[in-house]
PyMOL commands that place a pseudoatom at each C-alpha (Angstrom):
pseudoatom trace, name=CA, resn=MET, resi=1, chain=A, elem=C, hetatm=0, pos=[-44.521, 48.712, 20.318]
pseudoatom trace, name=CA, resn=PRO, resi=2, chain=A, elem=C, hetatm=0, pos=[-41.616, 47.550, 22.582]
pseudoatom trace, name=CA, resn=VAL, resi=3, chain=A, elem=C, hetatm=0, pos=[-42.398, 44.083, 21.583]
pseudoatom trace, name=CA, resn=TYR, resi=4, chain=A, elem=C, hetatm=0, pos=[-41.123, 44.315, 17.988]
pseudoatom trace, name=CA, resn=VAL, resi=5, chain=A, elem=C, hetatm=0, pos=[-38.441, 46.595, 18.905]
pseudoatom trace, name=CA, resn=GLU, resi=6, chain=A, elem=C, hetatm=0, pos=[-36.896, 43.270, 21.033]
pseudoatom trace, name=CA, resn=ARG, resi=7, chain=A, elem=C, hetatm=0, pos=[-37.487, 40.631, 19.285]
pseudoatom trace, name=CA, resn=TYR, resi=8, chain=A, elem=C, hetatm=0, pos=[-36.089, 42.845, 16.209]
pseudoatom trace, name=CA, resn=HIS, resi=9, chain=A, elem=C, hetatm=0, pos=[-33.326, 43.759, 18.312]
pseudoatom trace, name=CA, resn=VAL, resi=10, chain=A, elem=C, hetatm=0, pos=[-32.881, 39.579, 19.097]
pseudoatom trace, name=CA, resn=THR, resi=11, chain=A, elem=C, hetatm=0, pos=[-33.312, 38.842, 15.297]
pseudoatom trace, name=CA, resn=GLY, resi=12, chain=A, elem=C, hetatm=0, pos=[-30.445, 41.245, 13.938]
pseudoatom trace, name=CA, resn=ALA, resi=13, chain=A, elem=C, hetatm=0, pos=[-28.194, 40.325, 16.660]
pseudoatom trace, name=CA, resn=LEU, resi=14, chain=A, elem=C, hetatm=0, pos=[-29.065, 36.079, 15.554]
pseudoatom trace, name=CA, resn=HIS, resi=15, chain=A, elem=C, hetatm=0, pos=[-28.479, 37.522, 12.456]
pseudoatom trace, name=CA, resn=ALA, resi=16, chain=A, elem=C, hetatm=0, pos=[-25.275, 39.104, 13.225]
pseudoatom trace, name=CA, resn=LEU, resi=17, chain=A, elem=C, hetatm=0, pos=[-23.924, 36.074, 14.915]
pseudoatom trace, name=CA, resn=LEU, resi=18, chain=A, elem=C, hetatm=0, pos=[-25.143, 33.530, 11.913]
pseudoatom trace, name=CA, resn=ALA, resi=19, chain=A, elem=C, hetatm=0, pos=[-22.654, 35.743, 9.729]
pseudoatom trace, name=CA, resn=GLY, resi=20, chain=A, elem=C, hetatm=0, pos=[-20.392, 36.064, 12.121]
pseudoatom trace, name=CA, resn=LEU, resi=21, chain=A, elem=C, hetatm=0, pos=[-20.233, 31.789, 11.837]
pseudoatom trace, name=CA, resn=LYS, resi=22, chain=A, elem=C, hetatm=0, pos=[-20.209, 31.426, 8.343]
pseudoatom trace, name=CA, resn=ARG, resi=23, chain=A, elem=C, hetatm=0, pos=[-16.994, 33.842, 7.593]
pseudoatom trace, name=CA, resn=VAL, resi=24, chain=A, elem=C, hetatm=0, pos=[-15.474, 31.334, 10.246]
pseudoatom trace, name=CA, resn=GLY, resi=25, chain=A, elem=C, hetatm=0, pos=[-16.449, 29.039, 8.782]
pseudoatom trace, name=CA, resn=ASN, resi=26, chain=A, elem=C, hetatm=0, pos=[-15.695, 30.103, 5.089]
pseudoatom trace, name=CA, resn=ARG, resi=27, chain=A, elem=C, hetatm=0, pos=[-11.699, 31.072, 6.245]
pseudoatom trace, name=CA, resn=LEU, resi=28, chain=A, elem=C, hetatm=0, pos=[-11.578, 27.265, 7.847]
pseudoatom trace, name=CA, resn=VAL, resi=29, chain=A, elem=C, hetatm=0, pos=[-12.501, 25.860, 4.240]
pseudoatom trace, name=CA, resn=ALA, resi=30, chain=A, elem=C, hetatm=0, pos=[-10.296, 28.428, 2.223]
pseudoatom trace, name=CA, resn=PRO, resi=31, chain=A, elem=C, hetatm=0, pos=[-7.259, 27.042, 2.280]
pseudoatom trace, name=CA, resn=LEU, resi=32, chain=A, elem=C, hetatm=0, pos=[-8.924, 22.928, 1.312]
pseudoatom trace, name=CA, resn=ARG, resi=33, chain=A, elem=C, hetatm=0, pos=[-10.532, 24.942, -1.770]
pseudoatom trace, name=CA, resn=ARG, resi=34, chain=A, elem=C, hetatm=0, pos=[-9.787, 24.847, -5.796]
pseudoatom trace, name=CA, resn=GLY, resi=35, chain=A, elem=C, hetatm=0, pos=[-12.254, 27.065, -7.242]
pseudoatom trace, name=CA, resn=GLU, resi=36, chain=A, elem=C, hetatm=0, pos=[-11.602, 24.878, -10.362]
pseudoatom trace, name=CA, resn=GLY, resi=37, chain=A, elem=C, hetatm=0, pos=[-14.262, 22.273, -11.830]
pseudoatom trace, name=CA, resn=PRO, resi=38, chain=A, elem=C, hetatm=0, pos=[-16.481, 20.040, -10.005]
pseudoatom trace, name=CA, resn=ASN, resi=39, chain=A, elem=C, hetatm=0, pos=[-14.667, 18.805, -6.968]
pseudoatom trace, name=CA, resn=LYS, resi=40, chain=A, elem=C, hetatm=0, pos=[-14.311, 22.235, -4.685]
pseudoatom trace, name=CA, resn=PHE, resi=41, chain=A, elem=C, hetatm=0, pos=[-11.555, 21.301, -2.387]
pseudoatom trace, name=CA, resn=ARG, resi=42, chain=A, elem=C, hetatm=0, pos=[-7.551, 19.774, -2.687]
pseudoatom trace, name=CA, resn=LEU, resi=43, chain=A, elem=C, hetatm=0, pos=[-6.591, 17.065, -0.289]
pseudoatom trace, name=CA, resn=SER, resi=44, chain=A, elem=C, hetatm=0, pos=[-3.878, 15.471, -0.576]
pseudoatom trace, name=CA, resn=SER, resi=45, chain=A, elem=C, hetatm=0, pos=[-3.526, 11.755, -2.802]
pseudoatom trace, name=CA, resn=VAL, resi=46, chain=A, elem=C, hetatm=0, pos=[-2.772, 9.896, 1.433]
pseudoatom trace, name=CA, resn=ASP, resi=47, chain=A, elem=C, hetatm=0, pos=[-5.588, 11.892, 2.865]
pseudoatom trace, name=CA, resn=THR, resi=48, chain=A, elem=C, hetatm=0, pos=[-7.980, 11.252, -0.031]
pseudoatom trace, name=CA, resn=ALA, resi=49, chain=A, elem=C, hetatm=0, pos=[-6.808, 7.208, -0.884]
pseudoatom trace, name=CA, resn=THR, resi=50, chain=A, elem=C, hetatm=0, pos=[-8.519, 4.144, 0.109]
pseudoatom trace, name=CA, resn=THR, resi=51, chain=A, elem=C, hetatm=0, pos=[-6.145, 1.979, -0.454]
pseudoatom trace, name=CA, resn=THR, resi=52, chain=A, elem=C, hetatm=0, pos=[-3.086, 3.791, 2.048]
pseudoatom trace, name=CA, resn=ILE, resi=53, chain=A, elem=C, hetatm=0, pos=[-3.046, 4.051, 5.758]
pseudoatom trace, name=CA, resn=ASP, resi=54, chain=A, elem=C, hetatm=0, pos=[-0.267, 5.971, 6.062]
pseudoatom trace, name=CA, resn=GLY, resi=55, chain=A, elem=C, hetatm=0, pos=[2.394, 7.998, 4.162]
pseudoatom trace, name=CA, resn=SER, resi=56, chain=A, elem=C, hetatm=0, pos=[4.636, 10.626, 3.468]
pseudoatom trace, name=CA, resn=VAL, resi=57, chain=A, elem=C, hetatm=0, pos=[5.485, 13.177, 0.748]
pseudoatom trace, name=CA, resn=GLY, resi=58, chain=A, elem=C, hetatm=0, pos=[8.788, 14.879, -0.449]
pseudoatom trace, name=CA, resn=TRP, resi=59, chain=A, elem=C, hetatm=0, pos=[12.282, 13.574, -0.976]
pseudoatom trace, name=CA, resn=ARG, resi=60, chain=A, elem=C, hetatm=0, pos=[13.757, 14.402, 2.490]
pseudoatom trace, name=CA, resn=ASN, resi=61, chain=A, elem=C, hetatm=0, pos=[11.151, 11.858, 3.468]
pseudoatom trace, name=CA, resn=ARG, resi=62, chain=A, elem=C, hetatm=0, pos=[11.765, 8.975, 0.874]
pseudoatom trace, name=CA, resn=PRO, resi=63, chain=A, elem=C, hetatm=0, pos=[11.720, 5.417, 2.382]
pseudoatom trace, name=CA, resn=PRO, resi=64, chain=A, elem=C, hetatm=0, pos=[15.053, 3.665, 2.836]
pseudoatom trace, name=CA, resn=ALA, resi=65, chain=A, elem=C, hetatm=0, pos=[16.683, 2.718, -0.183]
pseudoatom trace, name=CA, resn=THR, resi=66, chain=A, elem=C, hetatm=0, pos=[18.494, -0.325, -1.388]
pseudoatom trace, name=CA, resn=LEU, resi=67, chain=A, elem=C, hetatm=0, pos=[20.862, 0.556, -4.232]
pseudoatom trace, name=CA, resn=ALA, resi=68, chain=A, elem=C, hetatm=0, pos=[23.916, -1.258, -5.983]
pseudoatom trace, name=CA, resn=CYS, resi=69, chain=A, elem=C, hetatm=0, pos=[27.069, -0.400, -6.561]
pseudoatom trace, name=CA, resn=PRO, resi=70, chain=A, elem=C, hetatm=0, pos=[28.328, 0.025, -9.703]
pseudoatom trace, name=CA, resn=GLN, resi=71, chain=A, elem=C, hetatm=0, pos=[32.082, -1.219, -9.065]
pseudoatom trace, name=CA, resn=CYS, resi=72, chain=A, elem=C, hetatm=0, pos=[31.943, -4.552, -7.347]
pseudoatom trace, name=CA, resn=ASP, resi=73, chain=A, elem=C, hetatm=0, pos=[27.515, -5.009, -7.576]
pseudoatom trace, name=CA, resn=SER, resi=74, chain=A, elem=C, hetatm=0, pos=[26.877, -5.521, -4.001]
pseudoatom trace, name=CA, resn=GLU, resi=75, chain=A, elem=C, hetatm=0, pos=[24.301, -3.976, -2.448]
pseudoatom trace, name=CA, resn=ILE, resi=76, chain=A, elem=C, hetatm=0, pos=[24.255, -0.552, -0.469]
pseudoatom trace, name=CA, resn=TYR, resi=77, chain=A, elem=C, hetatm=0, pos=[21.467, 0.609, 2.492]
pseudoatom trace, name=CA, resn=GLN, resi=78, chain=A, elem=C, hetatm=0, pos=[21.039, 3.680, 2.104]
pseudoatom trace, name=CA, resn=ARG, resi=79, chain=A, elem=C, hetatm=0, pos=[18.753, 5.172, 5.142]
pseudoatom trace, name=CA, resn=HIS, resi=80, chain=A, elem=C, hetatm=0, pos=[18.025, 8.763, 4.880]
pseudoatom trace, name=CA, resn=ALA, resi=81, chain=A, elem=C, hetatm=0, pos=[17.218, 10.184, 1.117]
pseudoatom trace, name=CA, resn=HIS, resi=82, chain=A, elem=C, hetatm=0, pos=[20.698, 12.456, 1.850]
pseudoatom trace, name=CA, resn=ASP, resi=83, chain=A, elem=C, hetatm=0, pos=[23.106, 10.149, 3.468]
pseudoatom trace, name=CA, resn=THR, resi=84, chain=A, elem=C, hetatm=0, pos=[26.234, 9.619, 1.094]
pseudoatom trace, name=CA, resn=ILE, resi=85, chain=A, elem=C, hetatm=0, pos=[26.186, 6.693, -0.579]
pseudoatom trace, name=CA, resn=ASP, resi=86, chain=A, elem=C, hetatm=0, pos=[28.980, 3.926, 1.055]
pseudoatom trace, name=CA, resn=CYS, resi=87, chain=A, elem=C, hetatm=0, pos=[29.746, 0.631, -0.435]
pseudoatom trace, name=CA, resn=PRO, resi=88, chain=A, elem=C, hetatm=0, pos=[30.215, -1.587, 2.316]
pseudoatom trace, name=CA, resn=ARG, resi=89, chain=A, elem=C, hetatm=0, pos=[32.579, -3.887, 0.372]
pseudoatom trace, name=CA, resn=CYS, resi=90, chain=A, elem=C, hetatm=0, pos=[34.359, -1.847, -2.366]
pseudoatom trace, name=CA, resn=ARG, resi=91, chain=A, elem=C, hetatm=0, pos=[34.463, 1.161, -0.156]
pseudoatom trace, name=CA, resn=ALA, resi=92, chain=A, elem=C, hetatm=0, pos=[32.725, 2.973, -3.406]
pseudoatom trace, name=CA, resn=THR, resi=93, chain=A, elem=C, hetatm=0, pos=[31.401, 6.332, -2.157]
pseudoatom trace, name=CA, resn=PHE, resi=94, chain=A, elem=C, hetatm=0, pos=[28.657, 8.280, -3.457]
pseudoatom trace, name=CA, resn=ASP, resi=95, chain=A, elem=C, hetatm=0, pos=[27.215, 11.565, -2.671]
pseudoatom trace, name=CA, resn=GLY, resi=96, chain=A, elem=C, hetatm=0, pos=[23.085, 11.535, -1.924]
pseudoatom trace, name=CA, resn=ASN, resi=97, chain=A, elem=C, hetatm=0, pos=[22.664, 13.677, -4.840]
pseudoatom trace, name=CA, resn=GLU, resi=98, chain=A, elem=C, hetatm=0, pos=[24.317, 11.000, -7.250]
pseudoatom trace, name=CA, resn=PHE, resi=99, chain=A, elem=C, hetatm=0, pos=[21.131, 8.450, -6.492]
pseudoatom trace, name=CA, resn=ASP, resi=100, chain=A, elem=C, hetatm=0, pos=[19.631, 8.742, -9.469]
pseudoatom trace, name=CA, resn=ASP, resi=101, chain=A, elem=C, hetatm=0, pos=[22.854, 8.110, -11.384]
pseudoatom trace, name=CA, resn=LEU, resi=102, chain=A, elem=C, hetatm=0, pos=[22.887, 4.542, -9.684]
pseudoatom trace, name=CA, resn=GLU, resi=103, chain=A, elem=C, hetatm=0, pos=[20.771, 1.394, -10.058]
pseudoatom trace, name=CA, resn=LEU, resi=104, chain=A, elem=C, hetatm=0, pos=[17.661, 1.002, -7.270]
pseudoatom trace, name=CA, resn=ILE, resi=105, chain=A, elem=C, hetatm=0, pos=[17.774, -2.560, -6.027]
pseudoatom trace, name=CA, resn=ALA, resi=106, chain=A, elem=C, hetatm=0, pos=[14.247, -1.461, -3.656]
pseudoatom trace, name=CA, resn=PHE, resi=107, chain=A, elem=C, hetatm=0, pos=[12.438, 0.621, -1.162]
pseudoatom trace, name=CA, resn=GLU, resi=108, chain=A, elem=C, hetatm=0, pos=[12.232, -0.277, 2.162]
pseudoatom trace, name=CA, resn=CYS, resi=109, chain=A, elem=C, hetatm=0, pos=[9.242, 0.179, 4.097]
pseudoatom trace, name=CA, resn=PRO, resi=110, chain=A, elem=C, hetatm=0, pos=[10.100, 2.455, 6.868]
pseudoatom trace, name=CA, resn=VAL, resi=111, chain=A, elem=C, hetatm=0, pos=[6.670, 0.849, 9.200]
pseudoatom trace, name=CA, resn=CYS, resi=112, chain=A, elem=C, hetatm=0, pos=[7.446, -2.581, 8.534]
pseudoatom trace, name=CA, resn=ARG, resi=113, chain=A, elem=C, hetatm=0, pos=[10.412, -3.488, 6.942]
pseudoatom trace, name=CA, resn=THR, resi=114, chain=A, elem=C, hetatm=0, pos=[8.998, -4.726, 3.284]
pseudoatom trace, name=CA, resn=GLU, resi=115, chain=A, elem=C, hetatm=0, pos=[10.223, -4.302, 0.100]
pseudoatom trace, name=CA, resn=MET, resi=116, chain=A, elem=C, hetatm=0, pos=[7.821, -1.413, -1.943]
pseudoatom trace, name=CA, resn=ARG, resi=117, chain=A, elem=C, hetatm=0, pos=[6.538, -1.575, -4.824]
pseudoatom trace, name=CA, resn=HIS, resi=118, chain=A, elem=C, hetatm=0, pos=[7.900, 2.306, -7.082]
pseudoatom trace, name=CA, resn=GLY, resi=119, chain=A, elem=C, hetatm=0, pos=[7.570, 3.433, -10.209]
pseudoatom trace, name=CA, resn=THR, resi=120, chain=A, elem=C, hetatm=0, pos=[8.138, 6.972, -11.989]
pseudoatom trace, name=CA, resn=ARG, resi=121, chain=A, elem=C, hetatm=0, pos=[5.114, 8.569, -13.534]
pseudoatom trace, name=CA, resn=HIS, resi=122, chain=A, elem=C, hetatm=0, pos=[7.024, 11.216, -15.386]
pseudoatom trace, name=CA, resn=PRO, resi=123, chain=A, elem=C, hetatm=0, pos=[10.005, 9.810, -16.689]
pseudoatom trace, name=CA, resn=GLU, resi=124, chain=A, elem=C, hetatm=0, pos=[11.124, 12.610, -19.047]
pseudoatom trace, name=CA, resn=ARG, resi=125, chain=A, elem=C, hetatm=0, pos=[11.341, 14.707, -15.941]
pseudoatom trace, name=CA, resn=PHE, resi=126, chain=A, elem=C, hetatm=0, pos=[12.480, 12.653, -13.156]
pseudoatom trace, name=CA, resn=GLY, resi=127, chain=A, elem=C, hetatm=0, pos=[15.167, 9.885, -13.423]
pseudoatom trace, name=CA, resn=PHE, resi=128, chain=A, elem=C, hetatm=0, pos=[14.210, 8.463, -10.096]
pseudoatom trace, name=CA, resn=PRO, resi=129, chain=A, elem=C, hetatm=0, pos=[11.352, 6.846, -8.680]
pseudoatom trace, name=CA, resn=GLU, resi=130, chain=A, elem=C, hetatm=0, pos=[8.198, 9.341, -7.908]
pseudoatom trace, name=CA, resn=TRP, resi=131, chain=A, elem=C, hetatm=0, pos=[5.834, 6.748, -5.506]
pseudoatom trace, name=CA, resn=ALA, resi=132, chain=A, elem=C, hetatm=0, pos=[6.779, 3.699, -3.253]
pseudoatom trace, name=CA, resn=THR, resi=133, chain=A, elem=C, hetatm=0, pos=[3.701, 1.564, -1.979]
pseudoatom trace, name=CA, resn=CYS, resi=134, chain=A, elem=C, hetatm=0, pos=[3.966, -0.945, 0.711]
pseudoatom trace, name=CA, resn=ASP, resi=135, chain=A, elem=C, hetatm=0, pos=[1.285, -3.843, 0.270]
pseudoatom trace, name=CA, resn=ALA, resi=136, chain=A, elem=C, hetatm=0, pos=[1.883, -5.157, 3.832]
pseudoatom trace, name=CA, resn=CYS, resi=137, chain=A, elem=C, hetatm=0, pos=[0.492, -2.190, 5.893]
pseudoatom trace, name=CA, resn=ARG, resi=138, chain=A, elem=C, hetatm=0, pos=[-0.648, -0.367, 2.624]
pseudoatom trace, name=CA, resn=TYR, resi=139, chain=A, elem=C, hetatm=0, pos=[2.536, 2.963, 3.675]
pseudoatom trace, name=CA, resn=HIS, resi=140, chain=A, elem=C, hetatm=0, pos=[2.719, 5.251, 0.661]
pseudoatom trace, name=CA, resn=TRP, resi=141, chain=A, elem=C, hetatm=0, pos=[4.886, 7.999, -0.614]
pseudoatom trace, name=CA, resn=GLU, resi=142, chain=A, elem=C, hetatm=0, pos=[5.353, 10.433, -3.055]
pseudoatom trace, name=CA, resn=PHE, resi=143, chain=A, elem=C, hetatm=0, pos=[8.216, 12.207, -4.244]
pseudoatom trace, name=CA, resn=ARG, resi=144, chain=A, elem=C, hetatm=0, pos=[5.322, 15.459, -4.898]
pseudoatom trace, name=CA, resn=HIS, resi=145, chain=A, elem=C, hetatm=0, pos=[1.620, 15.286, -5.334]
pseudoatom trace, name=CA, resn=SER, resi=146, chain=A, elem=C, hetatm=0, pos=[1.521, 18.628, -7.704]
pseudoatom trace, name=CA, resn=TYR, resi=147, chain=A, elem=C, hetatm=0, pos=[2.519, 18.011, -11.296]
for i in range(1, 147): cmd.bond("trace and resi %d" % i, "trace and resi %d" % (i + 1))
show_as sticks, trace
zoom trace
């Protein structure tokens, strides 16, 4: 009888340990679970895409842009998304929030400095590009992921 009690005690401790590990695992995975449809996990497209290596999300992380000055047609370089947009030729100045009022010539890849392809997924909602991808180094930027 003492052997049975010891086995039961060890089995009970092992069961408690496994139950605790399962709870910890569920807590670690919980933020990734979506809970709808066959795909039970939610990861950003930069994390799951096979065509990109590095990337960022959000307007604050937008790649540097070259814009056309509406007054003199020269090129204006805007390094950061919230910087003022100052024309080096005619001294026209625009607030960073006026980005979508100006013509975008190109985005510059922040990694390798080459021109990026860009586009808009929802033109009825946004008047500016929502994504840009560098074909040279496979960097990818998204305005936002959840639509």
